[in-house]
DSSP file (Angstrom, degrees, kcal/mol; ACC not computed):
  #  RESIDUE AA STRUCTURE BP1 BP2  ACC     N-H-->O    O-->H-N    N-H-->O    O-->H-N    TCO  KAPPA ALPHA  PHI   PSI    X-CA   Y-CA   Z-CA
    1    1 A M              0   0    0      0, 0.0     2,-0.3     0, 0.0     0, 0.0   0.000 360.0 360.0 360.0 130.5   -0.1   29.6  -22.9
    2    2 A T        -     0   0    0      1,-0.0     2,-0.5     0, 0.0     0, 0.0  -0.619 360.0-118.3 -87.6 146.2    1.9   27.2  -20.9
    3    3 A E        -     0   0    0     -2,-0.3     2,-0.3     1,-0.0    -1,-0.0  -0.728  27.0-123.8 -86.5 129.8    0.4   24.0  -19.6
    4    4 A K        -     0   0    0     -2,-0.5     2,-0.4     1,-0.0    -1,-0.0  -0.528  21.9-148.1 -72.6 131.2    0.4   23.7  -15.8
    5    5 A K        -     0   0    0     -2,-0.3     2,-0.0     1,-0.0    -1,-0.0  -0.843  19.5-115.1-103.0 139.7    2.2   20.6  -14.5
    6    6 A D        -     0   0    0     -2,-0.4    -1,-0.0     1,-0.1     0, 0.0  -0.372  25.0-125.8 -68.4 146.5    0.9   18.9  -11.4
    7    7 A T     >  -     0   0    0      1,-0.1     4,-2.4    -2,-0.0     3,-0.2  -0.466  32.5-101.6 -81.8 162.2    3.2   18.9   -8.4
    8    8 A P  H  > S+     0   0    0      0, 0.0     4,-2.3     0, 0.0     5,-0.1   0.886 124.0  50.9 -56.4 -38.8    3.9   15.5   -6.8
    9    9 A S  H  > S+     0   0    0      2,-0.2     4,-2.1     1,-0.2     5,-0.1   0.873 110.4  48.7 -67.1 -36.9    1.4   16.1   -4.0
   10   10 A E  H  > S+     0   0    0     -3,-0.2     4,-1.4     2,-0.2    -1,-0.2   0.886 110.5  51.4 -70.4 -35.4   -1.3   17.1   -6.5
   11   11 A Q  H  X S+     0   0    0     -4,-2.4     4,-2.1     2,-0.2     3,-0.2   0.923 110.9  49.7 -60.8 -44.5   -0.5   13.9   -8.5
   12   12 A F  H  X S+     0   0    0     -4,-2.3     4,-2.9     1,-0.2    -2,-0.2   0.898 105.1  55.3 -68.4 -37.2   -0.9   11.9   -5.3
   13   13 A A  H  < S+     0   0    0     -4,-2.1    -1,-0.2     1,-0.2    -2,-0.2   0.843 111.4  46.2 -63.1 -31.7   -4.2   13.5   -4.5
   14   14 A L  H  X S+     0   0    0     -4,-1.4     4,-0.5    -3,-0.2    -1,-0.2   0.856 116.1  45.1 -72.6 -39.3   -5.5   12.4   -7.9
   15   15 A E  H >X S+     0   0    0     -4,-2.1     4,-1.3     1,-0.2     3,-1.1   0.891  96.9  71.6 -73.2 -40.2   -4.1    8.9   -7.5
   16   16 A L  H 3X S+     0   0    0     -4,-2.9     4,-1.4     1,-0.3     3,-0.4   0.830  94.6  50.5 -56.6 -44.8   -5.1    8.1   -4.1
   17   17 A P  H 34 S+     0   0    0      0, 0.0    -1,-0.3     0, 0.0    -2,-0.1   0.832 110.3  51.9 -59.2 -29.6   -8.9    7.7   -4.7
   18   18 A Q  H << S+     0   0    0     -3,-1.1    -2,-0.2    -4,-0.5    -3,-0.1   0.764 112.3  45.9 -77.3 -23.6   -8.2    5.4   -7.5
   19   19 A A  H  < S+     0   0    0     -4,-1.3    17,-3.8    -3,-0.4    18,-0.7   0.657  99.7  81.4 -90.8 -14.8   -6.0    3.2   -5.4
   20   20 A E  B  < S-A   35   0A   0     -4,-1.4     2,-0.8    15,-0.2    15,-0.2  -0.571  79.6-121.2 -93.8 153.1   -8.2    3.0   -2.3
   21   21 A D    >   -     0   0    0     13,-1.5     3,-1.9    -2,-0.2     4,-0.2  -0.832  18.6-156.0 -89.6 111.9  -11.1    0.7   -1.7
   22   22 A E  T 3  S+     0   0    0     -2,-0.8     3,-0.4     1,-0.3    -1,-0.1   0.616  86.3  69.4 -70.6  -9.2  -14.0    3.0   -1.1
   23   23 A R  T 3  S+     0   0    0      1,-0.2    -1,-0.3    11,-0.1     3,-0.1   0.471  70.5  92.7 -85.8  -0.1  -15.8    0.3    0.8
   24   24 A A    X   +     0   0    0     -3,-1.9     3,-1.5     6,-0.1     7,-0.3   0.903  54.2 148.5 -60.8 -41.1  -13.4    0.4    3.7
   25   25 A G  T 3  S-     0   0    0     -3,-0.4    -1,-0.1     1,-0.3    -2,-0.1  -0.116  73.1 -18.2  49.4-130.0  -15.6    2.9    5.7
   26   26 A D  T 3  S+     0   0    0     -3,-0.1     2,-0.8     4,-0.0    -1,-0.3   0.480 101.8 112.5 -88.8  -5.7  -15.3    2.6    9.5
   27   27 A N    <>  -     0   0    0     -3,-1.5     4,-2.7     1,-0.2     5,-0.2  -0.605  54.9-158.9 -73.9 110.5  -13.9   -0.9    9.6
   28   28 A L  H  > S+     0   0    0     -2,-0.8     4,-2.0     1,-0.2    -1,-0.2   0.844  90.0  51.0 -59.6 -38.3  -10.4   -0.4   10.9
   29   29 A L  H  > S+     0   0    0      2,-0.2     4,-1.3     1,-0.2    -1,-0.2   0.945 113.9  44.5 -69.7 -46.1   -9.1   -3.7    9.5
   30   30 A A  H  4 S+     0   0    0     -6,-0.2    -2,-0.2     1,-0.2    -1,-0.2   0.873 111.6  54.4 -60.1 -39.7  -10.5   -2.8    6.0
   31   31 A S  H >< S+     0   0    0     -4,-2.7     3,-1.3    -7,-0.3    -1,-0.2   0.883 104.6  53.0 -63.6 -39.4   -9.2    0.7    6.4
   32   32 A H  H 3< S+     0   0    0     -4,-2.0    67,-2.7     1,-0.3     3,-0.3   0.845 118.0  37.4 -65.6 -32.2   -5.7   -0.6    7.1
   33   33 A F  T 3< S+     0   0    0     -4,-1.3    -1,-0.3    65,-0.2    -2,-0.2   0.061  82.3 118.2-102.2  23.4   -5.8   -2.7    3.9
   34   34 A R    <   +     0   0    0     -3,-1.3   -13,-1.5   -14,-0.1     2,-0.3   0.748  46.6  93.8 -73.8 -23.0   -7.7   -0.1    1.8
   35   35 A L  B     +A   20   0A   0     64,-0.3   -15,-0.2    -3,-0.3   -16,-0.1  -0.547  46.8 176.3 -72.3 127.6   -4.9    0.3   -0.8
   36   36 A K        +     0   0    0    -17,-3.8    98,-0.4    -2,-0.3    -1,-0.2   0.639  63.6  32.1-106.2 -20.0   -5.6   -2.0   -3.8
   37   37 A V  S    S-     0   0    0    -18,-0.7    64,-0.3    96,-0.1    -1,-0.2  -0.971  90.2 -97.9-135.1 152.4   -2.8   -1.0   -6.1
   38   38 A P        -     0   0    0      0, 0.0    -2,-0.0     0, 0.0    62,-0.0  -0.315  37.7-113.8 -70.8 151.3    0.8    0.2   -5.5
   39   39 A C    >   -     0   0    0      1,-0.1     3,-1.4   -20,-0.0     6,-0.1  -0.292  35.5-100.6 -72.5 168.9    1.6    3.9   -5.6
   40   40 A I  T 3  S+     0   0    0      1,-0.3    -1,-0.1     3,-0.0     5,-0.0   0.658 122.9  51.5 -68.7 -16.8    3.9    5.1   -8.3
   41   41 A E  T 3  S+     0   0    0      3,-0.0    -1,-0.3     2,-0.0    34,-0.0   0.409  75.1 134.6 -98.7   2.7    6.9    5.2   -5.9
   42   42 A C    X   -     0   0    0     -3,-1.4     3,-1.5     1,-0.2     6,-0.1  -0.314  52.0-145.3 -58.5 124.8    6.4    1.6   -4.6
   43   43 A P  T 3  S+     0   0    0      0, 0.0    -1,-0.2     0, 0.0     9,-0.1   0.623  94.4  62.2 -67.8 -12.0    9.8    0.0   -4.5
   44   44 A L  T 3  S+     0   0    0     94,-0.0    95,-2.2     3,-0.0     2,-0.2   0.412  74.0 115.5 -94.9   2.8    8.3   -3.4   -5.4
   45   45 A L  B X  S-B  138   0B   0     -3,-1.5     3,-1.7    93,-0.2    93,-0.3  -0.500  71.0-131.6 -67.3 137.0    7.0   -2.3   -8.8
   46   46 A K  G >  S+     0   0    0     91,-2.3     3,-1.2     1,-0.3     4,-0.2   0.867 108.5  58.3 -54.5 -38.4    8.6   -4.1  -11.7
   47   47 A T  G 3  S+     0   0    0     90,-0.4    -1,-0.3     1,-0.2     3,-0.2   0.536 102.9  53.2 -73.2  -8.6    9.1   -0.6  -13.3
   48   48 A R  G X> S+     0   0    0     -3,-1.7     3,-1.5    -6,-0.1     4,-1.1   0.282  74.6 102.5-107.9   7.8   11.2    0.7  -10.3
   49   49 A Q  T <4 S+     0   0    0     -3,-1.2    -1,-0.1     1,-0.3    -2,-0.1   0.777  75.2  58.5 -69.9 -22.8   13.8   -2.1  -10.1
   50   50 A N  T 34 S+     0   0    0      1,-0.2    -1,-0.3    -4,-0.2    -2,-0.1   0.594 103.9  55.2 -79.2  -8.3   16.6    0.0  -11.7
   51   51 A I  T <4 S+     0   0    0     -3,-1.5    -2,-0.2    -8,-0.1    -1,-0.2   0.821  94.0  72.5 -91.4 -37.1   16.2    2.6   -9.0
   52   52 A I  S  < S-     0   0    0     -4,-1.1     5,-0.0    -9,-0.1    -1,-0.0  -0.665  87.5-114.5 -85.8 130.7   16.7    0.4   -5.9
   53   53 A P    >>  -     0   0    0      0, 0.0     4,-2.3     0, 0.0     3,-0.6  -0.373  27.9-123.7 -59.3 137.7   20.1   -0.9   -5.0
   54   54 A P  H 3> S+     0   0    0      0, 0.0     4,-2.6     0, 0.0     5,-0.2   0.867 109.7  52.5 -55.4 -39.9   19.9   -4.8   -5.2
   55   55 A K  H 3> S+     0   0    0      1,-0.2     4,-2.1     2,-0.2     5,-0.1   0.866 108.9  50.4 -65.7 -34.6   21.1   -5.3   -1.6
   56   56 A E  H <> S+     0   0    0     -3,-0.6     4,-2.5     2,-0.2    -1,-0.2   0.915 111.3  47.8 -67.2 -41.6   18.4   -3.0   -0.4
   57   57 A L  H  X S+     0   0    0     -4,-2.3     4,-2.6     2,-0.2     5,-0.2   0.923 110.4  52.0 -65.0 -41.2   15.7   -4.8   -2.3
   58   58 A E  H  X S+     0   0    0     -4,-2.6     4,-2.9    -5,-0.2    -1,-0.2   0.929 111.3  48.0 -57.3 -46.5   17.0   -8.2   -1.1
   59   59 A K  H  X S+     0   0    0     -4,-2.1     4,-2.7     1,-0.2     5,-0.2   0.925 111.0  50.4 -62.3 -44.6   16.8   -6.9    2.5
   60   60 A M  H  X S+     0   0    0     -4,-2.5     4,-2.3     2,-0.2    -2,-0.2   0.924 112.5  46.1 -60.0 -46.1   13.3   -5.6    2.0
   61   61 A I  H  X S+     0   0    0     -4,-2.6     4,-2.6     1,-0.2     5,-0.3   0.927 112.9  49.9 -63.7 -45.7   12.1   -8.9    0.5
   62   62 A A  H  X S+     0   0    0     -4,-2.9     4,-1.7    -5,-0.2    -2,-0.2   0.903 111.7  49.1 -63.6 -35.9   13.8  -10.9    3.3
   63   63 A D  H  X S+     0   0    0     -4,-2.7     4,-1.6     2,-0.2    -2,-0.2   0.916 111.0  49.8 -66.8 -42.3   12.1   -8.6    6.0
   64   64 A L  H  < S+     0   0    0     -4,-2.3     3,-0.2     1,-0.2    -2,-0.2   0.932 116.0  41.8 -63.9 -44.0    8.7   -9.0    4.3
   65   65 A L  H  < S+     0   0    0     -4,-2.6     3,-0.2     1,-0.2    -1,-0.2   0.774 114.5  51.1 -77.7 -22.4    9.0  -12.8    4.2
   66   66 A A  H  < S+     0   0    0     -4,-1.7     2,-0.7    -5,-0.3    -1,-0.2   0.724 103.0  59.2 -85.3 -20.6   10.4  -13.1    7.7
   67   67 A H    ><  +     0   0    0     -4,-1.6     3,-1.8    -3,-0.2    -1,-0.2  -0.643  52.1 165.9-115.2  77.6    7.9  -11.0    9.6
   68   68 A D  T 3  S+     0   0    0     -2,-0.7    47,-3.1     1,-0.3    48,-0.5   0.685  76.9  56.0 -62.1 -19.7    4.5  -12.6    9.2
   69   69 A F  T 3  S+     0   0    0     45,-0.2    -1,-0.3    46,-0.1     2,-0.2   0.448  98.9  73.1 -95.4  -0.9    3.1  -10.5   12.1
   70   70 A S    <   -     0   0    0     -3,-1.8     2,-0.4    -6,-0.2    46,-0.2  -0.550  67.1-135.6-113.2 177.6    4.1   -7.1   10.7
   71   71 A T        -     0   0    0     -2,-0.2     2,-0.7    43,-0.1    -3,-0.0  -0.995  12.3-135.9-133.8 132.5    2.9   -4.8    8.0
   72   72 A R        -     0   0    0     -2,-0.4    28,-3.3    28,-0.1     2,-0.2  -0.828  33.2-137.5 -87.2 119.9    5.0   -2.8    5.5
   73   73 A Q  B     -C   99   0C   0     -2,-0.7     2,-0.3    26,-0.3    26,-0.2  -0.489  23.7 -97.8 -77.9 143.5    3.3    0.7    5.5
   74   74 A C     >  -     0   0    0     24,-2.8     4,-2.0    -2,-0.2    24,-0.2  -0.493  30.6-149.9 -60.7 121.6    2.8    2.6    2.2
   75   75 A Q  H  > S+     0   0    0     -2,-0.3     4,-2.2     1,-0.2     5,-0.2   0.794  92.9  59.0 -66.3 -29.6    5.7    5.0    2.1
   76   76 A R  H  > S+     0   0    0      2,-0.2     4,-1.5     1,-0.2    -1,-0.2   0.942 109.2  42.0 -67.1 -45.5    3.7    7.5    0.1
   77   77 A I  H  4 S+     0   0    0      1,-0.2    -2,-0.2     2,-0.2     6,-0.2   0.903 113.9  53.8 -66.7 -41.6    1.1    7.8    2.9
   78   78 A R  H  < S+     0   0    0     -4,-2.0     3,-0.3     1,-0.2    -2,-0.2   0.861 115.8  37.9 -64.0 -37.3    3.8    7.8    5.5
   79   79 A H  H  < S+     0   0    0     -4,-2.2     2,-0.5     1,-0.2    -1,-0.2   0.614 114.0  55.5 -93.2 -14.1    5.7   10.7    3.9
   80   80 A F    ><  +     0   0    0     -4,-1.5     3,-2.5    -5,-0.2     4,-0.3  -0.612  63.6 169.5-117.5  71.6    2.6   12.7    2.8
   81   81 A R  G >   +     0   0    0     -2,-0.5     3,-1.3     1,-0.3    -1,-0.2   0.738  69.1  69.6 -55.8 -27.4    0.9   13.1    6.0
   82   82 A E  G 3  S+     0   0    0      1,-0.3    -1,-0.3    -3,-0.1     4,-0.1   0.696 100.3  48.7 -68.1 -14.6   -1.6   15.6    4.6
   83   83 A Y  G <  S+     0   0    0     -3,-2.5    -1,-0.3    -6,-0.2    -2,-0.2   0.427  93.8  97.0 -99.6  -3.5   -3.1   12.8    2.6
   84   84 A A  S <  S-     0   0    0     -3,-1.3     2,-0.3    -4,-0.3    12,-0.1  -0.391  90.5 -85.3 -82.9 164.7   -3.5   10.4    5.5
   85   85 A L        -     0   0    0     11,-0.3     8,-1.2    10,-0.1     2,-0.3  -0.538  44.2-154.9 -70.4 131.0   -6.6   10.0    7.5
   86   86 A L  B     -D   92   0D   0     -2,-0.3     6,-0.2     6,-0.2     2,-0.0  -0.819  13.9-121.4-107.2 149.2   -6.9   12.6   10.2
   87   87 A N    >   -     0   0    0      4,-2.9     3,-3.0    -2,-0.3    -1,-0.1  -0.268  43.7 -84.6 -81.3 175.3   -9.0   12.0   13.4
   88   88 A K  T 3  S+     0   0    0      1,-0.3    -1,-0.1     2,-0.1    -2,-0.0   0.707 130.1  54.4 -58.8 -23.7  -11.9   14.3   14.4
   89   89 A K  T 3  S-     0   0    0      2,-0.1    -1,-0.3     0, 0.0     3,-0.1   0.399 120.6-107.2 -88.4   3.2   -9.4   16.7   16.1
   90   90 A G  S <  S+     0   0    0     -3,-3.0     2,-0.3     1,-0.3    -2,-0.1   0.613  75.9 135.0  85.6  10.1   -7.4   17.0   13.0
   91   91 A N        -     0   0    0      1,-0.1    -4,-2.9    -4,-0.1     2,-0.4  -0.649  69.1 -96.8 -95.1 153.2   -4.5   15.0   14.3
   92   92 A F  B     -D   86   0D   0     -2,-0.3    -6,-0.2    -6,-0.2     2,-0.2  -0.519  52.8-151.5 -66.1 122.1   -2.7   12.2   12.4
   93   93 A S    >   -     0   0    0     -8,-1.2     3,-2.2    -2,-0.4     4,-0.3  -0.557  24.8-111.9-103.5 161.7   -4.5    9.1   13.7
   94   94 A S  G >  S+     0   0    0      1,-0.3     3,-0.6    -2,-0.2    -1,-0.1   0.754 117.3  57.3 -67.0 -21.8   -3.3    5.5   14.2
   95   95 A D  G 3  S+     0   0    0      1,-0.2    -1,-0.3   -10,-0.1   -10,-0.1   0.312  81.0  89.4 -87.8  12.7   -5.7    4.4   11.4
   96   96 A A  G <  S+     0   0    0     -3,-2.2   -11,-0.3   -11,-0.1    -1,-0.2   0.779  71.0  87.2 -75.7 -28.9   -4.0    6.8    9.0
   97   97 A E    <   -     0   0    0     -3,-0.6     2,-0.3    -4,-0.3   -24,-0.0  -0.278  58.1-172.0 -68.0 158.4   -1.4    4.0    8.0
   98   98 A A        -     0   0    0    -24,-0.2   -24,-2.8   -65,-0.1   -65,-0.2  -0.978  29.4-103.1-146.0 146.3   -2.3    1.6    5.2
   99   99 A M  B     -C   73   0C   0    -67,-2.7     2,-0.4    -2,-0.3   -64,-0.3  -0.459  44.7 -99.6 -69.1 140.6   -0.4   -1.5    4.1
  100  100 A C     >  -     0   0    0    -28,-3.3     4,-2.4     1,-0.2     3,-0.3  -0.480  24.8-150.3 -60.6 116.1    1.6   -1.2    1.0
  101  101 A A  H  > S+     0   0    0     -2,-0.4     4,-2.4   -64,-0.3     5,-0.2   0.843  98.1  56.2 -60.2 -32.5   -0.5   -2.7   -1.8
  102  102 A G  H  > S+     0   0    0      2,-0.2     4,-2.3     1,-0.2    -1,-0.2   0.898 108.5  46.6 -65.1 -40.3    2.8   -3.6   -3.6
  103  103 A A  H  > S+     0   0    0     -3,-0.3     4,-2.6     2,-0.2    -2,-0.2   0.934 112.4  51.2 -67.3 -45.1    4.0   -5.6   -0.5
  104  104 A A  H  X S+     0   0    0     -4,-2.4     4,-2.3     1,-0.2    -2,-0.2   0.915 112.7  44.4 -58.4 -47.1    0.6   -7.2   -0.2
  105  105 A A  H  X S+     0   0    0     -4,-2.4     4,-2.1     1,-0.2    -1,-0.2   0.886 113.0  51.3 -67.7 -38.7    0.6   -8.3   -3.8
  106  106 A F  H  X S+     0   0    0     -4,-2.3     4,-1.6    -5,-0.2    -2,-0.2   0.917 110.6  48.7 -63.9 -43.0    4.1   -9.5   -3.6
  107  107 A L  H  <>S+     0   0    0     -4,-2.6     5,-3.0     1,-0.2    -2,-0.2   0.911 110.7  50.3 -61.6 -44.4    3.4  -11.6   -0.5
  108  108 A L  H ><5S+     0   0    0     -4,-2.3     3,-1.6     3,-0.2    -1,-0.2   0.899 107.1  54.4 -64.2 -38.1    0.4  -13.2   -2.1
  109  109 A K  H 3<5S+     0   0    0     -4,-2.1    -1,-0.2     1,-0.3    -2,-0.2   0.880 111.6  46.2 -62.2 -32.8    2.5  -14.0   -5.3
  110  110 A R  T 3<5S-     0   0    0     -4,-1.6    -1,-0.3    -5,-0.1    -2,-0.2   0.365 115.1-121.2 -86.9   4.7    4.9  -15.8   -2.9
  111  111 A N  T < 5S+     0   0    0     -3,-1.6    -3,-0.2    -4,-0.1    -2,-0.1   0.875  82.3 113.3  55.9  41.1    1.9  -17.5   -1.1
  112  112 A S      < +     0   0    0     -5,-3.0    -4,-0.2    -6,-0.1    -1,-0.1  -0.364  40.4 173.3-136.9  55.2    3.0  -15.8    2.2
  113  113 A P        -     0   0    0      0, 0.0    -9,-0.1     0, 0.0    -8,-0.0  -0.336  37.4-106.7 -63.7 149.2    0.3  -13.3    3.2
  114  114 A T     >  -     0   0    0      1,-0.1     4,-2.2   -45,-0.0   -45,-0.2  -0.190  29.5-105.2 -70.1 169.4    0.8  -11.7    6.6
  115  115 A L  H  > S+     0   0    0    -47,-3.1     4,-2.5     1,-0.2     5,-0.2   0.900 123.2  52.7 -61.5 -41.1   -1.3  -12.7    9.6
  116  116 A G  H  > S+     0   0    0    -48,-0.5     4,-2.8     1,-0.2    -1,-0.2   0.913 108.9  50.3 -63.2 -40.1   -3.2   -9.4    9.3
  117  117 A M  H  > S+     0   0    0      1,-0.2     4,-2.4     2,-0.2     5,-0.2   0.933 111.4  48.3 -63.3 -43.1   -3.9  -10.1    5.6
  118  118 A R  H  X S+     0   0    0     -4,-2.2     4,-2.9     1,-0.2     5,-0.2   0.903 113.6  47.0 -66.8 -41.7   -5.2  -13.6    6.4
  119  119 A V  H  X S+     0   0    0     -4,-2.5     4,-2.3     2,-0.2     6,-0.3   0.918 110.5  51.8 -63.6 -42.9   -7.4  -12.2    9.1
  120  120 A A  H  <>S+     0   0    0     -4,-2.8     5,-1.9     2,-0.2     6,-1.5   0.898 115.2  41.9 -61.8 -41.1   -8.7   -9.4    6.9
  121  121 A I  H ><5S+     0   0    0     -4,-2.4     3,-1.4     3,-0.2    -2,-0.2   0.932 114.3  51.1 -71.4 -44.6   -9.7  -11.9    4.2
  122  122 A S  H 3<5S+     0   0    0     -4,-2.9    -2,-0.2     1,-0.3    -1,-0.2   0.857 112.5  45.3 -62.0 -33.8  -11.1  -14.6    6.5
  123  123 A T  T 3<5S-     0   0    0     -4,-2.3    -1,-0.3    -5,-0.2    -2,-0.2   0.373 113.3-119.6 -91.4   6.1  -13.3  -12.2    8.3
  124  124 A E  T < 5S+     0   0    0     -3,-1.4    -3,-0.2     2,-0.2    -4,-0.1   0.714  73.8 132.8  64.6  23.4  -14.4  -10.7    4.9
  125  125 A A  S   <S+     0   0    0     -5,-1.9    -4,-0.2    -6,-0.3    -5,-0.1   0.831  85.2  15.0 -64.6 -33.8  -13.1   -7.2    5.8
  126  126 A I  S    S-     0   0    0     -6,-1.5    -2,-0.2    -9,-0.1    -1,-0.2  -0.951  94.5-105.5-134.4 154.0  -11.6   -7.3    2.3
  127  127 A P    >   -     0   0    0      0, 0.0     3,-2.0     0, 0.0     4,-0.2  -0.486  28.9-113.9 -80.7 156.1  -12.3   -9.7   -0.6
  128  128 A P  T 3  S+     0   0    0      0, 0.0     3,-0.4     0, 0.0    -7,-0.1   0.782 118.0  50.6 -56.9 -30.7  -10.0  -12.5   -1.5
  129  129 A D  T >  S+     0   0    0      1,-0.2     3,-1.7     2,-0.1     4,-0.4   0.191  73.6 120.2 -95.7  17.4   -9.3  -10.8   -4.9
  130  130 A H  T <  S+     0   0    0     -3,-2.0     3,-0.3     1,-0.3    -1,-0.2   0.847  83.8  30.4 -51.7 -41.4   -8.5   -7.4   -3.3
  131  131 A W  T >> S+     0   0    0     -3,-0.4     4,-1.4    -4,-0.2     3,-0.5   0.181  84.6 109.4-107.0  18.2   -4.9   -7.2   -4.7
  132  132 A D  T <4 S+     0   0    0     -3,-1.7    -1,-0.2     1,-0.2    -2,-0.1   0.851  78.0  54.4 -61.7 -33.8   -5.4   -9.2   -7.9
  133  133 A E  T 34 S+     0   0    0     -4,-0.4    -1,-0.2    -3,-0.3     4,-0.2   0.824 109.8  48.9 -64.8 -31.6   -5.0   -6.0  -10.0
  134  134 A A  T X> S+     0   0    0     -3,-0.5     3,-1.9   -98,-0.4     4,-0.7   0.787  89.2  81.4 -80.1 -28.4   -1.6   -5.3   -8.3
  135  135 A K  G >< S+     0   0    0     -4,-1.4     3,-1.2     1,-0.3    -1,-0.2   0.869  91.0  48.1 -49.8 -49.8   -0.1   -8.7   -8.7
  136  136 A P  G 34 S+     0   0    0      0, 0.0    -1,-0.3     0, 0.0    -2,-0.1   0.661 108.3  59.0 -70.6  -9.6    1.1   -8.3  -12.3
  137  137 A L  G <4 S+     0   0    0     -3,-1.9   -91,-2.3    -4,-0.2   -90,-0.4   0.658  97.3  68.6 -91.2 -13.4    2.6   -5.0  -11.5
  138  138 A V  B << S-B   45   0B   0     -3,-1.2   -93,-0.2    -4,-0.7   -94,-0.0  -0.619  90.8 -88.9-107.4 163.1    5.0   -6.1   -8.7
  139  139 A I              0   0    0    -95,-2.2    -1,-0.1    -2,-0.2   -30,-0.1  -0.147 360.0 360.0 -64.4 161.6    8.2   -8.2   -8.8
  140  140 A D              0   0    0     -4,-0.1    -1,-0.1   -31,-0.0    -5,-0.0   0.459 360.0 360.0 -91.3 360.0    8.0  -12.0   -8.5
């Protein structure tokens, strides 16, 4: 009997609940920052550095640090729309996006959280330690 291997989308379905903060609920700000740990494809993971061309990584880091007002969306949610939040009509909704937990952890390690991250923490939409588990997983 052969063992069934999970497809990437099945693996994602299993990982997503573990990565999300179940307390986000209807709070749109908390929902946007609901991812607590990076997905396995996050380009900012220490374990993925041999996959990304150095110039591309440098540009990504420069963009993250230069744009305090923006958010890097989780590429996994962006590319796997079937796992994103759908509105009541079944359409991809604006609250389906979520900030990349790897980017958030990286920015916190650099002491440069985005404006949105600062607002979410200061309004207690998310706790100050929300991305602590992700920090050791991402590059410095």
